[in-house]
N, C-alpha and C positions, 0 to 999 in steps of 0.2 A: 671516559676518562676516569681515573681513580677519584674517589670522593675527595672533596675539597672543603676546607673550612672558610675560605674566602676567595673572591675572584682574583686576587693578586697572587695566589699560590702558583708556583711553577709546576708544570707537568714535566717530569724527568723522563728523558728518552735519549735518543742519539744526540739531541741538543735540548736544552731546557727552554721551554716555551711557557709564557704566562697562560694560565688556564683559559682565560677569556679568548685569547688568540687561537688556541687549539679548538675551542668550541666553534669559533667563526670558520675555521678551516673545514671542519666536518659539516657545518651548516651549508657552506658553499657547495660541497659535494652533493648534499641532498637537494639543494636548489637546482643544480645542474641536472640532477636525475629527474626532477619534476619538469624541467624544460625539455626532457628527452635527449639530453646530451650525455648519453650513458658512457661514452668513451672518456670524456673529460671527468665525469664523476668517478669512474673507475680509477683514473689516474690519481685523483685526489685521495680517494680511500686507500689505494695501494701505497701512496706516499706516506699517509698517516700511519698505516700498518708498520712501515719501516721506521718512521720517526718515533713511534710509541710502542716499543716491543713488549711492554708489560701490560698494555691496555687491551681490553676486549672490544671496546667501542668501535674502532675502525673496522675490525673484522665483522662485527654485527652489521655495520653499514654496508660493507661490500656484499655481505650475504643478502641484504635487502635488495640491492641492485640486481644480483643474480636471480633472485626470485621474481623480481619484476620483469626480467628478460625471459622468464620461462625456463630457467636453468636450475632446477631444484637440486641437482647433484652437486653443482658448485656452491649453492647456498648452504647445503649440509656441511660441506668441507669448511666453509668459512665459519659457521657456527661452532663446529668442532674445534677449529683453531682458536676461536674466542674462548672456549671452555678450557683449552690447554693453557691459555694465558691466565685466565681467571676461573678456576674450577668452581668457585662459589657464585658465578654470575647467573642469577635467575633469569635475567633478560636473555642471555645467550641460550640458556636451556629452553626457554619458551620459543624462541625463534628457531632453534633446532627442531623442536616438535612441529612447528608450522611447516618447515621445509620438508620434514619427513612425511607429513600429511600430503603435501603437494607431490611427493615422490610416490604416493599411494602406498607407503609403508605405514598403514594405519595403526597397527598395534604398537609399533616403535614410537610413532608420533604421539599417540595417546599417553604412553608411558613417560615420554620426555615432558609432556605438558603437566602431568601429575607431579613429576619431580620438581618442575619449576614452581608449582603452587606450594609444595612443601618447603622449598627453599626460601620463599618470600610470601607467606600466606596472607598477609594483610596489605601488600603493596600493589602498585599498578600492574606489575608483571603478572601477579596472580589473576587479576581481572582479565588481562589479555589472554592468558592461558585458558581461563574458564570460558571466554567467548569463543576461542578456537575449538574447545571441546564441544560447545553447543553447536557450532557450525558443523563439526564432524558428525554429531548426532543426527543432523539433517541429511547425512550421506552425500554432502556436496563433494567431498574428496574422492568418493567411490566412483562418481560418474566419469565417463570418458568424454 
């Protein structure tokens, strides 16, 4: 969701929703995903994508689901959609790199992860990208 200054802030989309309710909606999708109810999680994330057309967050979430299902091609598409919505999203950039690594597109994935680090060098996203680069150095993504 776009950055907010308070929990009472509205998230503007097809309908305006209080920020906290939007967060609960996405958390429900992640909860369902953890329970293995991927279809229901996909429905929630897809609905949130439609509800919040300017947010990268639901696209990132759907990308996570696709990666979990072993569908890195679809995960890449969702992270790219997230970046179309919010080109400055270091989070989407890092998850794009991750999905590219799972596609075995190692040079592209590494490049995307380095870009994510440059976008947010001191944030949690940079730490995620650095860890993914370390895993890549172990040649985990090269193995079949």
